[in-house]
C-alpha positions in Angstrom: -16.7 -24.4 -18.4 -16.8 -24.4 -14.6 -18.7 -21.6 -12.8 -16.5 -19.2 -10.8 -16.3 -20.0 -7.1 -18.6 -17.9 -4.9 -17.1 -14.8 -3.4 -17.0 -14.7 0.3 -17.0 -11.7 2.7 -14.0 -11.3 5.1 -15.6 -10.8 8.5 -13.9 -8.4 10.9 -12.0 -10.1 13.6 -13.1 -9.9 17.2 -11.9 -6.9 19.2 -8.4 -7.4 20.5 -5.3 -5.3 21.3 -4.1 -3.1 18.4 -0.8 -4.9 18.3 -2.5 -8.2 17.7 -4.9 -7.0 15.0 -4.2 -8.2 11.4 -4.2 -6.3 8.2 -7.1 -7.0 5.9 -5.0 -8.9 3.4 -3.7 -11.3 6.0 -7.2 -11.9 7.4 -8.3 -12.7 3.8 -5.5 -15.3 3.4 -6.4 -16.8 6.8 -10.0 -17.1 5.7 -8.9 -18.8 2.4 -6.8 -21.2 4.4 -9.6 -22.1 6.8 -12.2 -22.5 4.0 -10.1 -24.4 1.5 -8.5 -26.7 4.1 -11.9 -28.5 4.0 -11.3 -29.4 0.3 -10.6 -33.1 0.0 -10.5 -33.5 -3.7 -7.4 -34.6 -5.8 -4.6 -37.0 -5.2 -0.9 -36.8 -4.3 1.4 -37.3 -7.3 2.9 -40.8 -7.2 4.4 -41.4 -10.7 7.6 -40.2 -8.9 7.4 -42.6 -5.9 9.1 -40.2 -3.5 6.5 -37.5 -4.1 3.8 -39.9 -3.0 5.1 -39.6 0.6 3.9 -36.0 0.9 1.4 -35.3 3.7 -1.9 -34.5 2.0 -2.9 -32.3 4.9 -0.2 -29.8 4.4 -1.5 -26.4 3.2 0.3 -23.1 3.1 -0.4 -19.8 1.5 2.1 -16.9 1.2 1.8 -13.5 -0.5 4.8 -11.2 -1.0 4.3 -7.5 -1.8 6.7 -5.4 -3.9 7.9 -3.4 -0.9 9.2 -6.7 0.6 6.5 -7.6 3.1 5.5 -11.3 3.2 2.1 -12.5 4.5 1.9 -16.2 5.6 -1.0 -18.5 6.5 -0.8 -22.2 7.3 2.2 -24.5 6.5 4.4 -21.9 4.8 7.7 -23.2 6.1 7.1 -26.9 5.0 9.8 -27.7 2.4 8.8 -29.4 -0.8 10.4 -29.8 -4.2 10.0 -27.1 -6.8 9.4 -29.4 -9.7 8.0 -27.6 -12.8 7.8 -24.3 -11.0 11.6 -24.1 -11.8 10.8 -23.8 -15.5 10.1 -20.1 -15.7 13.2 -19.2 -13.7 15.5 -21.4 -15.8 14.0 -20.0 -19.0 14.7 -16.4 -17.8 18.2 -17.6 -16.8 18.7 -19.0 -20.3 17.6 -15.8 -21.9 20.0 -13.8 -19.9 22.9 -16.3 -20.2 22.7 -17.2 -23.9 20.6 -14.4 -25.4 17.1 -14.4 -26.8 18.2 -15.4 -30.3 19.9 -18.6 -29.2 17.0 -19.6 -26.9 14.3 -18.8 -29.4 16.1 -20.7 -32.2 15.3 -24.0 -30.4 12.2 -23.3 -28.2 8.8 -21.9 -29.3 6.4 -19.8 -27.3 3.1 -21.2 -28.3 0.7 -23.1 -26.0 0.6 -26.8 -26.8 -2.8 -27.7 -25.4 -1.2 -30.9 -24.2 -0.3 -32.2 -20.7 3.1 -31.1 -19.3 4.8 -34.4 -20.2 3.6 -34.8 -23.7 6.1 -36.4 -26.1 5.3 -34.2 -29.0 7.1 -31.3 -30.8 5.8 -28.5 -32.9 5.9 -28.3 -36.7 9.5 -27.2 -36.6 10.4 -30.2 -34.4 11.0 -27.8 -31.5 9.4 -27.8 -28.0 6.1 -25.8 -28.1 7.2 -23.6 -25.2 9.6 -23.6 -22.1 6.8 -24.5 -19.7 6.3 -28.1 -20.9 8.9 -30.7 -20.1 10.4 -30.8 -23.6 11.0 -27.0 -23.4 12.4 -27.2 -19.9 14.8 -30.0 -20.7 16.0 -27.9 -23.6 16.6 -24.9 -21.3 18.7 -27.2 -19.0 20.6 -28.3 -22.1 21.2 -24.6 -23.1 22.6 -23.9 -19.6 24.9 -26.9 -19.9 26.0 -25.6 -23.2 27.1 -22.4 -21.5 28.3 -23.7 -18.1 29.3 -27.3 -18.7 29.4 -29.5 -15.5 28.7 -26.4 -13.4 25.3 -26.0 -15.0 23.2 -27.2 -12.1 25.1 -25.2 -9.5 24.6 -22.2 -11.7 20.8 -22.9 -11.8 20.6 -23.6 -8.1 22.3 -20.3 -7.2 20.0 -18.4 -9.6 16.9 -20.0 -8.0 18.3 -19.0 -4.6 18.6 -15.3 -5.7 15.0 -15.4 -6.7 14.0 -16.8 -3.3 16.4 -14.6 -1.4 18.2 -17.5 0.3 20.3 -20.5 -0.4 18.2 -23.5 -1.5 19.1 -27.1 -0.9 18.2 -30.3 -3.0 16.1 -33.2 -1.9 18.4 -36.1 -2.8 15.8 -38.7 -2.3 13.4 -37.0 -4.7 16.3 -36.6 -7.2 17.1 -40.3 -7.0 13.4 -41.2 -7.3 13.0 -39.0 -10.4 16.1 -40.5 -12.0 14.8 -44.0 -11.5 11.3 -43.3 -12.7 12.1 -40.7 -15.4 11.8 -42.9 -18.5 9.2 -40.6 -20.1 11.5 -37.6 -19.7 14.3 -39.8 -21.2 12.0 -40.4 -24.2 11.4 -36.7 -24.6 15.2 -35.9 -24.3 16.1 -38.5 -26.9 13.4 -37.1 -29.2 15.0 -33.7 -28.8 18.5 -35.1 -29.5 17.2 -36.8 -32.6 15.6 -33.5 -33.7 18.9 -31.7 -33.1 17.4 -29.5 -30.5 19.9 -30.6 -27.9 23.4 -31.7 -28.9 24.8 -32.9 -25.6 24.9 -36.1 -23.6 21.3 -36.9 -22.7 22.2 -38.4 -19.3 24.1 -35.3 -18.3 21.3 -33.0 -19.4 18.7 -35.0 -17.6 20.7 -35.1 -14.4 20.8 -31.3 -14.5 17.0 -31.2 -15.1 16.1 -33.8 -12.4 18.3 -32.0 -9.8 16.7 -28.7 -10.8 13.2 -30.1 -10.2 14.4 -31.5 -6.8 15.4 -28.1 -5.3 13.6 -27.6 -2.0 11.4 -24.5 -1.5 8.6 -23.4 0.8 5.4 -21.5 0.1 7.1 -18.4 1.4 10.0 -19.0 -0.9 7.9 -19.2 -4.0 5.9 -16.2 -3.0 9.1 -14.1 -2.9 10.2 -15.7 -6.2 6.9 -14.8 -7.8 7.1 -11.3 -6.4 10.6 -11.0 -8.0 9.0 -11.9 -11.4 6.2 -9.3 -10.6 8.9 -6.7 -9.8 10.7 -6.8 -13.1 13.4 -9.1 -11.8 14.2 -7.2 -8.5 13.9 -9.3 -5.4 11.7 -7.1 -3.2 13.2 -8.6 0.0 16.9 -8.4 -0.9 16.7 -5.6 -3.4 18.9 -7.6 -5.8 18.3 -7.3 -9.6 18.2 -11.0 -10.2 17.4 -11.0 -13.9 17.0 -8.4 -16.6 13.5 -6.9 -17.1 13.6 -8.2 -20.7 14.0 -11.8 -19.6 11.3 -11.4 -16.9 8.7 -9.9 -19.3 9.2 -12.7 -21.8 9.0 -15.3 -19.1 5.8 -13.8 -17.7 4.4 -13.8 -21.3 4.9 -17.5 -21.7 3.6 -18.2 -18.2 0.4 -16.3 -19.1 -0.2 -18.5 -22.2 1.3 -21.8 -21.1 2.1 -21.9 -17.4 -0.8 -24.1 -16.5 -0.5 -26.5 -19.4 -3.8 -27.7 -20.9 -5.6 -25.7 -18.2 -3.9 -22.5 -19.4 -6.8 -21.0 -21.4 -9.4 -21.4 -18.6 -6.8 -20.2 -16.1 -6.1 -16.9 -17.9 -9.8 -16.5 -18.6 -10.9 -17.1 -15.0 -7.9 -16.0 -12.8 -5.9 -13.7 -15.1 -2.6 -13.8 -13.3 0.6 -15.4 -14.8 1.2 -18.6 -13.0 3.1 -21.8 -12.9 2.3 -25.1 -11.1 4.4 -28.0 -10.0 3.5 -31.6 -9.3 5.0 -31.3 -5.9 1.9 -29.3 -4.9 3.1 -25.8 -5.4 1.6 -22.9 -7.4 3.2 -19.6 -7.9 1.4 -16.6 -9.4 3.0 -13.3 -10.3 0.9 -10.2 -10.9 3.1 -7.7 -12.5 3.8 -4.5 -10.5 1.6 -5.9 -7.7 2.4 -9.1 -5.8 3.7 -12.6 -5.8 1.6 -15.5 -4.5 2.9 -18.9 -3.4 0.8 -21.8 -2.2 1.5 -25.4 -1.3 -0.9 -28.3 -1.0 0.2 -31.7 -2.5 -3.2 -33.1 -3.7 -3.5 -32.5 -7.5 -6.3 -32.4 -10.0 -6.4 -34.1 -13.4 -4.2 -31.4 -15.0 -1.4 -31.8 -12.4 -2.3 -28.6 -10.5 -2.8 -28.3 -6.8 -6.6 -28.4 -6.0 -6.4 -26.0 -3.0 -3.8 -23.8 -4.7 -6.2 -23.3 -7.7 -9.0 -22.2 -5.3 -6.7 -19.7 -3.5 -5.7 -18.1 -6.8 -9.3 -17.9 -8.0 -10.5 -16.4 -4.7 -7.7 -13.8 -4.6 -8.3 -12.7 -8.2 -12.1 -12.6 -7.8 -12.3 -11.0 -4.4 -9.9 -8.1 -5.2 -10.6 -7.9 -8.9 -7.0 -8.6 -9.8 -7.3 -10.0 -13.3 -4.3 -8.6 -15.2 -6.5 -7.5 -18.1 -8.8 -5.5 -15.9 -6.3 -2.9 -14.5 -6.3 0.9 -14.7 -3.9 1.8 -11.9 -0.2 2.1 -11.4 2.1 1.4 -8.4 3.6 4.6 -6.9 4.6 5.7 -3.5 1.3 6.4 -1.8 2.1 8.2 1.4 3.3 11.8 1.0 3.1 12.7 4.7 2.3 10.8 8.0 2.1 12.7 11.2 0.1 13.5 14.4 -1.4 16.9 15.4 1.6 17.6 17.6 3.7 18.1 14.5 1.0 19.8 12.3 -2.1 21.1 14.1 -5.0 22.8 12.4 -4.7 26.4 11.5 -7.1 27.3 14.3 -5.5 29.4 17.0 -6.6 28.0 20.4 -6.7 29.2 23.9 -4.3 28.0 26.5 -6.6 25.2 28.0 -7.3 23.8 24.6 -3.6 23.9 23.6 -2.6 22.1 26.8 -5.1 19.3 26.2 -4.0 18.8 22.6 -0.3 18.9 23.6 -1.0 16.1 26.1 -3.0 14.0 23.6 -1.5 14.9 20.2 -1.1 11.2 19.3 -4.8 10.7 19.5 -5.1 12.1 15.9 -3.0 10.7 13.1 -3.0 12.2 9.6 -2.0 10.3 6.5 -1.8 12.2 3.3 -1.9 10.0 0.2 -0.8 10.6 -3.4 -1.2 8.9 -6.8 -3.2 5.8 -7.3 -4.8 3.9 -4.5 -4.2 0.5 -5.8 -4.3 -2.9 -4.1 -0.6 -2.9 -3.1 -0.6 0.8 -2.1 -3.6 0.5 0.2 -2.0 -2.7 1.7 1.2 -0.7 2.4 -0.8 2.1 4.0 -2.7 -0.3 6.3 0.6 -1.8 7.5 2.1 1.6 8.1 -1.0 2.5 10.1 -0.8 -0.6 12.3 3.0 -0.2 12.9 2.4 2.7 15.4 0.2 2.9 18.5 -3.5 3.0 17.8 -5.0 6.6 17.6 -8.6 7.6 18.3 -8.9 9.4 15.0 -7.3 8.7 11.6 -7.5 11.3 8.9 -6.9 10.1 5.3 -6.3 13.0 3.0 -7.1 12.1 -0.6 -6.9 15.4 -2.4 -3.7 14.3 -4.2 -5.1 10.9 -5.1 -5.5 10.7 -8.8 -7.4 7.4 -9.0 -8.6 4.4 -7.1 -8.8 0.8 -8.3 -11.7 -1.4 -7.2 -9.2 -3.7 -5.5 -7.8 -0.6 -3.6 -11.3 0.6 -2.7 -12.3 -2.7 -1.4 -9.1 -3.0 0.7 -9.7 0.6 2.0 -13.3 -0.4 3.0 -12.0 -3.5 4.8 -9.5 -1.4 6.7 -12.3 1.0 7.7 -14.2 -1.9 9.1 -11.2 -3.1 11.0 -10.7 0.3 12.5 -14.4 0.4 13.4 -13.9 -2.8 15.4 -11.2 -1.0 17.5 -13.3 2.1 18.0 -11.2 4.3 15.7 -13.0 7.2 13.9 -12.0 7.5 10.2 -12.1 11.0 8.7 -11.7 11.5 4.9 -10.7 14.8 3.4 -10.2 15.9 -0.2 -12.9 13.7 -1.6 -16.5 14.6 -2.6 -19.5 12.4 -1.8 -20.6 12.4 -5.4 -17.3 11.2 -6.7 -16.7 7.8 -8.3 -14.1 6.9 -5.6 -16.5 7.7 -2.7 -19.1 5.5 -4.3 -16.7 2.6 -4.8 -15.7 2.7 -1.1 -19.3 3.0 -0.1 -20.1 -0.3 -1.9 -18.4 -2.2 0.9 -18.5 0.2 3.9 -22.3 0.7 3.8 -23.3 3.0 6.6 -20.3 2.6 8.9 -20.8 4.9 11.9 -17.1 5.5 12.3 -16.6 7.4 9.0 -16.8 11.2 8.6 -15.7 13.5 5.8 -14.6 17.1 5.4 -13.5 18.3 2.0 -10.7 20.5 3.5 -7.9 18.7 5.4 -7.6 21.6 7.8 -11.3 21.4 8.6 -10.9 17.6 9.3 -8.0 18.2 11.6 -9.8 21.0 13.4 -12.9 18.8 14.0 -10.7 15.9 15.3 -8.9 18.4 17.7 -12.3 19.5 19.0 -13.3 15.9 19.7 -10.1 15.4 21.7 -10.7 18.6 23.6 -14.2 17.5 24.5 -13.1 14.0 25.5 -10.6 15.3 27.9 -12.8 17.8 29.8 -12.3 20.9 27.7 -15.0 23.1 26.3 -15.2 25.2 23.2 -17.6 28.1 23.8 -17.8 30.6 20.9 -20.2 32.8 23.0 -17.7 33.3 25.8 -16.6 37.0 26.1 -12.9 37.8 26.5 -11.4 41.1 27.5 -8.2 42.8 26.2 -6.3 41.5 29.2 -6.7 38.0 27.8 -5.2 38.8 24.4 -1.9 37.1 23.6 -0.7 40.2 21.6 -1.2 42.4 24.7 0.4 40.0 27.2 2.5 41.8 29.8 0.7 45.1 29.7 -0.2 46.8 33.0 -3.9 47.4 34.0 -3.4 51.1 33.4 -2.1 50.5 29.9 -5.0 48.2 29.1 -7.5 50.7 30.4 -6.0 53.4 28.2 -6.1 51.0 25.2 -9.7 50.1 25.9 -10.7 53.8 25.9 -9.7 54.1 22.2 -11.4 50.8 21.2 -14.9 50.4 19.6 -16.9 47.2 19.9 -18.0 45.9 16.5 -20.5 43.1 15.8 -20.3 40.9 12.7 -22.8 38.4 11.2 -21.8 34.9 10.0 -20.1 35.1 6.6 -19.6 38.9 6.8 -16.3 40.1 5.4 -14.4 42.2 8.0 -11.1 42.7 6.1 -10.5 42.6 2.3 -7.3 41.7 0.6 -5.6 44.7 -0.9 -7.5 47.3 1.1 -5.6 49.9 3.2 -4.5 48.6 6.7 -6.2 51.1 9.0 -7.3 49.2 12.1 -6.3 46.4 14.5 -8.9 43.9 15.8 -9.1 41.9 19.1 -11.7 39.2 19.0 -14.1 39.3 22.0 -16.4 36.4 21.0 -17.2 34.0 18.2 -14.8 33.0 15.5 -13.3 34.4 12.3 -11.3 32.8 9.5 -8.4 34.3 7.6 -8.2 33.3 3.9 -6.3 34.1 0.8 -8.2 35.7 -2.1 -8.7 32.3 -3.7 -10.4 30.9 -0.7 -7.6 28.9 0.9 -7.9 29.1 4.7 -4.8 30.4 6.5 -6.2 30.3 10.1 -9.3 30.2 12.3 -9.3 32.6 15.2 -11.4 32.4 18.3 -12.1 34.8 21.2 -8.9 36.2 22.8 -7.0 36.5 19.5 -6.0 39.4 17.4 -6.3 39.8 13.6 -5.2 42.6 11.3 -2.1 42.9 13.4 0.1 42.9 10.3 -1.0 46.6 10.0 1.8 47.3 12.3 4.2 46.1 9.6 2.5 46.6 6.2 0.2 49.3 4.6 -2.3 47.0 2.8 -4.1 43.8 3.7 -2.6 40.5 2.5 -5.7 38.3 3.3 -9.4 38.3 3.8 -11.0 37.9 7.2 -14.6 36.7 7.5 -16.8 35.9 10.4 -17.3 32.2 10.9 -20.1 32.7 13.4 -21.6 35.7 15.0 -18.6 37.6 16.3 -17.7 40.7 18.3 -14.3 42.4 18.3 -12.6 45.5 19.7 -11.5 47.7 16.7 -8.7 50.2 17.3 -7.9 52.6 14.5 -4.2 52.5 13.6 -3.7 56.3 14.0 -5.1 56.0 17.6 -3.0 53.0 18.3 0.2 54.9 17.2 -0.6 57.7 19.7 -1.1 55.1 22.4 2.4 53.6 21.6 4.0 57.1 21.9 2.3 57.7 25.2 3.3 54.2 26.5 6.7 53.2 25.0 7.1 50.3 27.4 3.8 48.8 26.2 4.8 49.5 22.6 8.0 47.5 23.0 6.1 44.7 24.7 3.5 44.5 21.9 6.2 44.3 19.2 7.9 41.5 21.1 4.7 39.6 21.4 4.1 40.1 17.6 7.6 38.8 16.9 6.9 35.7 19.0 3.5 35.1 17.2 5.2 35.3 13.8 8.0 33.0 14.9 5.5 30.4 16.1 3.7 30.6 12.7 7.0 30.1 10.9 7.8 27.1 13.0 4.5 25.5 12.1 5.1 26.3 8.4 8.6 24.8 8.5 7.3 21.7 10.2 4.7 21.3 7.5 7.5 21.5 4.8 9.6 19.0 6.7 6.7 16.5 6.8 6.2 16.7 3.1 9.8 16.5 2.1 10.4 13.6 4.5 8.3 11.4 2.2 
């Protein structure tokens, strides 16, 4: 048995504009195309004379995802005849048209171990399976049984629905196949003698030869394969082309017999249901993941494209896509995607910081992920990221991610490397450094200098905001002292009113981590932070806000009798504390100031509600 091909690393592309950068998967296909274009082995099929005219240099690779995106590398628009790659689609069509019982009464589903054009039937005098010529000719006969002279047009239209466009016929190849098709005639007459087909052999073969002469491109067969992988729904058009029953049975036979007498080694080495054609095409359909189409006309001794085989082997090995080595499932992966203008951190900031962040809010992009980070989900995320202007910081929140496949982890790592090339800092939240997922990502990222991590999403956003403030001339000084005149809650008070308020205030000092306010305790004081920072949390530790000098806390004592949250000092902090009973006397002495303070409080509460509603909108939008 052959040794597997060596894996190769996908080198990051040279720095370029963000708009021209490529997703990791496309760069992988480009690398496959560049490497395997050098492969000179094999020969163009010439037993059908017209096929011998194919240009051996042509080589195209296309990959279609289940959300309808198609990657292309090389000669993906060059037309060639579908040949035996039509077999799985016509088998599925026969199952849906005539029913499984009728089809299975004349066609087996066991691998034959013989070449595709073997003139041999199984012990019941039936074709071994629908992927060899005997089985495919029988499928064409079954379609003629149901549709008469309209059989080929019925098949052509079905193939077009799989491809998502109308497909033509290469009349020259059809004529060449008709003239040189004596072996298929022998197979057809054997089937007639064995009572497998009961129609005119010439009419059946005309349908079959025309079916094989339908023109496709590498892009077409990638979409067709993706339709098989997507339970019969064309991911580009959204049409349900065939029933899931017909698709699952077709994929089953492709798995065991799609590559003829190479099928066993194929499923062992590559592990993706596939079908080849002597025109030089190979299609591979990985259920719930992707469809691959390749075209290169030089074939090996089994009748399979030499370069196409190498592409499939490389894709499967590099991203660990063997169908029997899967643990993930495909689900919508992005629950929210926003910048800090729509959802800033819970840290209340001073005017200068707010102005900087408002002007540069697109510098920080946050993508919250959910479910399984599989190969296809990460690919989708990478394309969504590249679809908008490049930020300086990207935060990936993983706290809702339930699992990560090795293929997904590798694609994540390759995306991080691409972001590094463009000077983008990656910040992870919701993942612990001792977790399995972190270690998987680390296998391929190594010690990238552009990756940071914070377990809490809010801490990650806050750190990124700080960097934006620093980069644009701002400063964050926790030791700066602020006076009552700089407090937002006291905005609009006169100097005399502020002086009277200061006379009833006491300056308190708190050490890092010291609890200042406790949930459930009586609300007896107001606090105005002079220096340092405090954070407001629920009793279970969830942070509601981070406050810095110039901001008030405990202000809800004006509306409620008991504390609804804890307040702890983040750093060494000082604050003005005013007893609530003294504050009430101040309000009676200064009714204008009292009215102003309550208006300011209403505005602060309204601002918090707007932020909360924006957060809800971001989550429900996805």
